[in-house]
C-alpha positions as CSV (number, residue, x, y, z in Angstrom):
1,M,-50.8,-12.1,-16.1
2,N,-50.4,-8.8,-17.9
3,A,-47.1,-7.1,-19.0
4,A,-47.1,-4.8,-15.9
5,E,-47.3,-7.7,-13.5
6,S,-44.6,-9.7,-15.4
7,N,-42.2,-6.8,-15.2
8,A,-42.9,-6.0,-11.6
9,R,-40.2,-6.3,-9.0
10,P,-39.9,-10.0,-7.7
11,A,-41.7,-10.6,-4.5
12,P,-39.7,-10.7,-1.2
13,K,-40.0,-14.5,-1.2
14,S,-39.3,-15.0,-4.9
15,P,-36.5,-17.3,-6.1
16,L,-34.5,-14.3,-7.1
17,S,-34.7,-12.6,-3.7
18,I,-33.9,-15.9,-2.0
19,E,-30.9,-16.3,-4.2
20,Y,-29.7,-12.8,-3.3
21,R,-30.2,-13.4,0.4
22,T,-28.2,-16.7,0.1
23,L,-25.4,-14.8,-1.6
24,M,-25.4,-12.1,1.1
25,R,-24.5,-14.7,3.7
26,W,-21.0,-14.0,2.6
27,Y,-21.3,-10.8,4.6
28,P,-21.0,-11.0,8.4
29,R,-24.2,-11.2,10.4
30,Q,-23.9,-7.8,12.0
31,W,-23.5,-6.2,8.6
32,R,-26.5,-8.0,7.2
33,A,-28.7,-6.9,10.2
34,A,-28.0,-3.3,9.3
35,N,-27.7,-3.4,5.5
36,E,-29.3,-6.5,4.0
37,E,-32.8,-5.1,3.3
38,A,-31.4,-2.0,1.7
39,M,-29.0,-3.9,-0.4
40,L,-31.7,-6.5,-1.4
41,G,-34.0,-3.6,-2.5
42,T,-31.3,-2.1,-4.7
43,L,-30.5,-5.5,-6.3
44,L,-34.1,-6.2,-7.0
45,D,-34.6,-2.7,-8.5
46,Q,-31.7,-3.3,-10.8
47,A,-33.1,-6.7,-11.8
48,E,-36.5,-5.1,-12.4
49,S,-35.0,-2.4,-14.6
50,E,-33.2,-5.0,-16.7
51,G,-36.2,-7.2,-16.9
52,R,-34.5,-10.4,-15.6
53,Q,-35.3,-13.0,-13.0
54,E,-31.8,-14.4,-12.3
55,V,-28.6,-13.3,-10.7
56,T,-25.9,-12.3,-13.2
57,P,-22.3,-13.6,-12.9
58,A,-21.0,-10.1,-12.3
59,E,-23.5,-9.6,-9.4
60,R,-22.5,-12.9,-7.9
61,S,-18.8,-12.1,-8.1
62,A,-19.3,-8.6,-6.7
63,I,-21.4,-9.8,-3.8
64,V,-18.9,-12.5,-2.8
65,R,-16.0,-10.1,-3.0
66,G,-17.8,-7.5,-1.0
67,G,-18.8,-10.0,1.6
68,L,-15.2,-11.2,2.0
69,A,-14.0,-7.6,2.2
70,Q,-16.4,-6.9,5.0
71,R,-15.8,-10.2,6.8
72,F,-12.0,-10.2,6.7
73,G,-11.4,-6.5,6.5
74,L,-9.8,-6.5,3.0
75,P,-9.2,-2.9,1.9
76,V,-11.6,-1.2,-0.5
77,R,-10.4,-0.4,-4.0
78,G,-9.1,3.1,-3.0
79,Q,-6.8,1.5,-0.4
80,R,-5.6,-1.6,-2.3
81,L,-2.6,0.2,-3.8
82,R,-1.3,0.6,-0.2
83,L,-0.9,-3.1,0.0
84,V,1.8,-3.0,-2.7
85,P,4.5,-1.0,-0.7
86,L,3.3,-2.5,2.6
87,T,3.8,-6.1,1.2
88,A,7.2,-5.0,-0.1
89,G,8.1,-3.6,3.3
90,F,6.9,-6.8,5.0
91,L,9.1,-9.0,2.8
92,L,12.1,-6.6,3.0
93,S,11.7,-6.5,6.8
94,I,11.6,-10.3,7.2
95,F,14.7,-10.7,4.9
96,Y,16.6,-7.8,6.6
97,A,15.9,-9.0,10.1
98,V,16.6,-12.7,9.5
99,F,19.5,-12.6,7.0
100,I,21.2,-9.2,7.5
101,I,21.1,-8.1,11.1
102,W,20.4,-11.3,13.0
103,A,23.6,-11.8,15.0
104,P,22.7,-13.6,18.3
105,Q,26.3,-14.6,19.1
106,T,27.9,-11.1,18.6
107,S,27.5,-7.8,20.3
108,Y,27.9,-4.7,18.2
109,P,27.8,-1.0,19.1
110,G,24.2,0.1,18.7
111,S,22.9,-3.5,18.6
112,L,19.4,-4.3,19.9
113,G,19.3,-7.7,21.5
114,P,20.3,-10.3,19.0
115,F,20.0,-7.8,16.1
116,A,23.0,-5.9,14.9
117,N,21.2,-2.5,14.7
118,P,17.9,-1.0,15.8
119,S,16.3,-1.1,12.3
120,V,14.6,-4.2,13.6
121,L,12.1,-1.8,15.2
122,T,11.3,-0.4,11.8
123,C,10.8,-3.9,10.5
124,A,8.4,-4.8,13.3
125,I,6.3,-1.6,12.7
126,L,6.1,-2.3,9.0
127,V,4.9,-5.9,9.7
128,L,2.2,-4.5,12.0
129,A,1.3,-1.9,9.3
130,L,0.6,-4.7,6.8
131,V,-1.4,-6.7,9.3
132,A,-3.5,-3.5,10.1
133,A,-4.1,-2.9,6.4
134,L,-5.4,-6.4,6.0
135,L,-7.5,-6.8,9.1
136,V,-8.4,-3.3,10.4
137,R,-8.3,-0.9,7.4
138,G,-8.6,2.8,7.9
139,R,-5.9,5.1,9.4
140,L,-4.1,2.6,11.6
141,A,-2.0,1.2,8.7
142,S,-1.1,4.7,7.6
143,V,-0.1,5.8,11.1
144,L,2.0,2.7,11.6
145,A,3.7,3.0,8.2
146,L,4.5,6.7,8.8
147,A,5.8,5.8,12.3
148,A,8.1,3.2,10.6
149,A,9.4,5.9,8.3
150,L,10.0,8.3,11.2
151,A,11.7,5.5,13.2
152,E,14.0,4.7,10.4
153,I,15.0,8.3,9.8
154,V,15.9,8.7,13.5
155,I,17.9,5.4,13.4
156,G,19.6,6.5,10.3
157,I,20.6,9.8,11.8
158,L,22.0,8.0,14.9
159,A,23.9,5.6,12.7
160,S,25.4,8.4,10.7
161,T,26.8,10.0,14.0
162,H,28.7,6.7,14.6
163,P,30.6,6.2,11.3
164,S,32.6,3.1,10.5
165,P,36.1,4.7,11.2
166,G,35.0,5.7,14.7
167,P,35.6,3.6,17.9
168,G,31.8,3.1,18.4
169,A,30.9,2.3,14.8
170,W,27.4,0.9,14.3
171,E,26.8,-2.1,12.1
172,G,24.3,-0.2,9.9
173,P,21.8,0.7,8.7
174,S,23.6,2.1,5.7
175,P,22.2,5.2,4.0
176,S,20.7,3.2,1.1
177,T,18.9,0.9,3.6
178,V,17.5,3.9,5.5
179,L,16.3,5.4,2.2
180,L,14.7,2.2,1.1
181,F,12.9,1.5,4.3
182,T,11.8,5.2,4.7
183,G,10.6,5.4,1.1
184,I,8.6,2.2,1.3
185,A,7.1,3.2,4.6
186,I,6.1,6.6,3.2
187,L,4.5,5.0,0.1
188,G,2.6,2.7,2.4
189,G,1.3,5.5,4.6
190,A,0.4,8.0,1.9
191,S,-3.0,8.0,0.3
192,L,-1.9,7.2,-3.2
193,R,-5.1,5.9,-4.9
194,R,-3.9,5.8,-8.5
195,A,-1.4,3.6,-10.1
196,W,0.6,6.4,-11.7
197,M,1.0,8.0,-8.3
198,M,2.4,4.8,-6.9
199,S,4.7,4.4,-9.9
200,A,6.1,7.9,-9.6
201,G,6.6,7.4,-5.9
202,A,8.3,4.1,-6.4
203,F,10.5,5.7,-9.1
204,V,11.6,8.3,-6.6
205,V,12.4,5.8,-3.9
206,L,14.5,3.6,-6.2
207,A,16.3,6.6,-7.6
208,A,17.2,7.8,-4.1
209,V,18.4,4.4,-3.1
210,A,20.5,4.1,-6.3
211,T,22.0,7.5,-5.6
212,A,23.1,6.4,-2.1
213,L,24.5,3.1,-3.5
214,V,26.5,4.8,-6.3
215,V,28.0,7.4,-4.0
216,S,28.9,4.9,-1.4
217,F,30.5,2.5,-3.9
218,V,32.5,5.2,-5.6
219,V,33.6,6.8,-2.3
220,A,34.7,3.4,-1.0
221,A,36.7,2.7,-4.2
222,R,38.4,6.1,-4.5
223,G,38.3,7.2,-0.9
224,T,36.8,10.6,-1.8
225,Y,33.7,12.1,-3.4
226,S,35.1,12.1,-7.0
227,P,33.7,13.8,-10.1
228,V,32.6,10.4,-11.3
229,A,30.3,10.1,-8.3
230,L,29.0,13.6,-9.0
231,V,28.2,12.8,-12.6
232,M,26.4,9.6,-11.5
233,T,24.5,11.4,-8.8
234,V,23.3,14.0,-11.3
235,G,22.0,11.3,-13.6
236,V,20.1,9.7,-10.8
237,V,18.7,13.0,-9.6
238,G,17.5,13.4,-13.2
239,A,15.6,10.2,-12.8
240,I,14.0,11.6,-9.7
241,C,12.9,14.7,-11.7
242,A,11.5,12.4,-14.3
243,A,9.4,10.7,-11.6
244,V,8.1,14.0,-10.5
245,A,7.2,14.8,-14.1
246,I,5.3,11.6,-14.3
247,F,3.4,12.5,-11.1
248,V,2.5,16.0,-12.3
249,R,1.5,14.8,-15.7
250,G,-0.7,12.0,-14.3
251,R,-2.4,14.5,-11.9
252,R,-3.1,16.9,-14.7
253,R,-4.7,14.1,-16.8
254,S,-6.8,13.1,-13.9
255,E,-8.0,16.7,-13.4
256,T,-8.9,17.0,-17.1
257,R,-10.8,13.7,-17.0
258,M,-12.9,14.6,-13.9
259,P,-15.1,17.2,-15.6
260,T,-15.8,14.8,-18.4
261,A,-16.8,12.0,-16.0
262,R,-19.1,14.4,-14.2
263,L,-20.8,15.5,-17.4
264,R,-21.4,11.9,-18.3
265,K,-22.9,11.1,-14.9
266,Q,-25.2,14.2,-15.2
267,G,-26.1,13.2,-18.8
């Protein structure tokens, strides 16, 4: 056997190709019928270029993860960040629905069945958004998350028109709750594919919620919108501006790195 024959791509029935095919069983049958041969060719070409006759641990891990992603609909890397706010929204929804607004023995103005206020609708939509992100992928999770944000905004507006001193006062949601649900839902529906984008967005949401809490606490204590509340609000708004600055700076860094990455690929 000469050098050219020893470095040739492994035959279709070689141990290496058989091992690749065995690993590709992690993928669903329909996907394999359409893509297995092309993927096998790519893997064998890579092995040939590296002069090896065995599967590397990195390849094995990548094939298994890719197969699970195709089989169970796990999101691709660009969509994984969306799971962070959607998971937070799921946990918040369960907690809020079970421990905050669950009141089966009491009837409140604005209540919805056994729940003290209609925000249970937002909770349900956020739960569905997470399920869609895990099982379906694509736009459905985004649509559901943004629908949850819109629903909570409408519910918040309705609740604000029935304030506590009035005869038909609603039992929430409070402004801070509306901001928290809306912010989480928007983060879950937006296409934020970089960690710094998600960090800046989360910073804005938390700062907005903190603003609502500070104002409500001070107003409840003093009975009026005092200068203290104004100073605190200015501080929190400053935090929002800082978050925006993080977003802008991160975006500029990404834009400056893109040409460098392209040149490396071309080189």
